[in-house]
N, C-alpha and C positions, 0 to 999 in steps of 0.2 A: 160280266158281273161276278161270275165264279172266280175268274183270275184276280179281280180286284180284292175280293174277300180273302183269297189265298195269300196274296201279297201282304194284306193287312195283318193277317194271322202270323205270317213269317216275321214281319217287322216287330210285332208285339212280342213274339218269342225271343227275338234277338235282344230287345230292350230288357226283358225280364232276366235273361242270361247275363247281360252286361251289368244290370243293377245288382244282381247276386254277387258278382265279382267285386264291384266297386264298394258295396256296403261291407263286404267281408274284409276288405283291405283298408278302407278309409273310415268305416264307422258311419253313424248317422250324420254327425256334424261335418265330417270331412268330405263325405260324398256330395257331389253336386250334379245337377241335371246335365250340365255341360259335359262333365266327364263321363257320365253314363251314356250320353249321346255319342260321344267320341268313341268309346269302347264298342258301342253297337254299330258304329259306322253310319250314323244318321245325324241330321242336324236337330237342334233343340226344338225347332218348330214341329218337326215330325214327332218327337217325344211327347210334346204337349197335346198333340192330336189324340194320343193314346192314353196319356196319364196327365192329370191336372197338376200333380206335385209329387215330391219324393215320398210322401206318406202313401199315396195310391200305389206307387211303385213297390214300396215295402210290403204293402198288403198283397200285391200280386206275387211277389217273391215268396211270401209265406204260403200262399195258396198253392203255388207250383211245388213247393217243397214237400207237401203232404199229399198231393193228388194221387200219385201212383200207389202209395202206401195205403191210403184210404180205400181206393178201389179194390185193392187186394183183399180187404177184409169186409167188403160191403155186402157180400152174399153169404147167406147162412151155410151154403154147401161148402164154403171154404173152412168151416169149423168142423172138427171131427167129433166134438162133444167129449173129448178126452182132455182133461185139464192140462196134463203135462205136455202132451203133443201140441195142443193149441197155444199154450203159453210159450213153448219153445219157438214155434213159428212166429209168434207175435214178437218175441225178443229179437229174433233175427231181422224182422222187418224194421223194428226200431233202431237196431244197430246199423242197418243200411241207411236209414234216414239220417242218423247222427253222423255217420262217416261221410256221406255225400255233402252235408251242410256244416261240417265241423268248424270251418273258419268263420262262417257267419254266426254260429252259435257262440263261439268263443269271443268274437267281437262284441256281441251284445251282452254277454256276461260282464265284460269290462265296462259297458256303457250303462249298466243298470241304475246307478246312482244319478248320473247326469241326465239320462233319458229314460226315466222309469216306464213311461207309456210305451215307447218303442221296444224297450227290453222285454216288457211284459208280452208284447205281441210276438216277438221272435222266440222267447223262451217258454211261453205258455201256449200261445195259440197254435204254434207249429204242430204240436202233437195233440191238440185238443180233440180233434176228430178221432184219432186212434185211441185216446183214453176213453172217450165216450163209447166207442164201439166195444171196448173191453168191459166197461161197466155194464153195458147191456147184456153182453155175453155172460158175465158172472151173475147177473140178476136171474137169467134163465137157468143157470146152474144151481142157484139157490132154490129156485122153484122146483127143480128136479131132486133137491136134497143132496147134491154133490158138493155144495159149498156151505159153510157154516152161516147160519141165519143171524148170528149175533155180532157180525163185523160190519164196519162201515165200508161199503164197496168203493166209494170215491177216494177215501183216505187210503185204502189198501192199494188201489191202482196207482195213486200218486207216489206211494212209497216204493212200489215196484218200478215205476218209471224213473224215480230218483236213483235207485240202485243201478239201473241200466246206464243212465246218463253219466253219473259220477264215474262208474267203473270204466266205461268205454273211453271217456275223455282222459282218464288217468292212464289207461293202457296205452293210448297214443302218445302220452307225455313221456312215459318211462318204460317202454316195452322190454328193454334189455335187462331191467332190474327185477322183473317179475318172474316167478317160477311157474307160471301157468299161462295158458293161451287165452285169447279173447273168447273162444268157443267154450273153454272150461269155465270162465267167469260167468258167461251167460247161463250155462247149464246149472251152475251153483245157485245163481239168482232164482232161476225157475224152480229148482228143487226146494229151496228155502221157502219161497212164496207159496208153492202148492202145498207143502206140508203145514203151512200156517193157516191156510183158508179151507183146506179140504176136510170133508167129514169122513173120509176113508181112514181106516187104521193105518198107522205109520208103516206097519209091516207090508201091507198091501201096496202102498204108494212106493215103498222101497223096492219091492219085487218088480213092480212095473217099470220104474226108472232104470233098473239094472238089467232089464230084459233086452235081448239082442235087437228086437224090432224097433226099439226107441232110439237106437244109436245112429 
């Protein structure tokens, strides 16, 4: 029984990996269950034993895309309660997720008008858990008085995520024409965001950001 469960899990993992590759290259319309099964080296009957349709496969791909990142932020002891340090770690986590699934993200940006529901899933739901965790963290920071109480946290988090997504995708498009690194871009996004939401005086934030321990 254990061996059967293990084999089923391995087959499912292969199907999700294959679906990620096919969706990224062919898009939702072009991707077929036959091609996904071929890439996974199984037959379609096996695919349908695990997933009823492409939509279920897409949902599994999205869940897989954020699983490790979500786990990394799931426990309170992973947060230092220092805005700059925590948001820098968060930005790196988002950068990792975007880089690992860049082809898939770009494909569904192009599919947004033809397949708005699917595009919404991959462009919004992939990082929904990460955004929610950051909102909860900032709410706690508001309770401690570290974050301004007069800002909309959900809108603030979306603006921060938007900066990261746009910049990271742009950086991979034209890296040789930019005069700064991806790390520098993330650092700048974090600095701007922290200065915008923090209740600390700018001088205090600046002295912390420039201290050797934060580099």
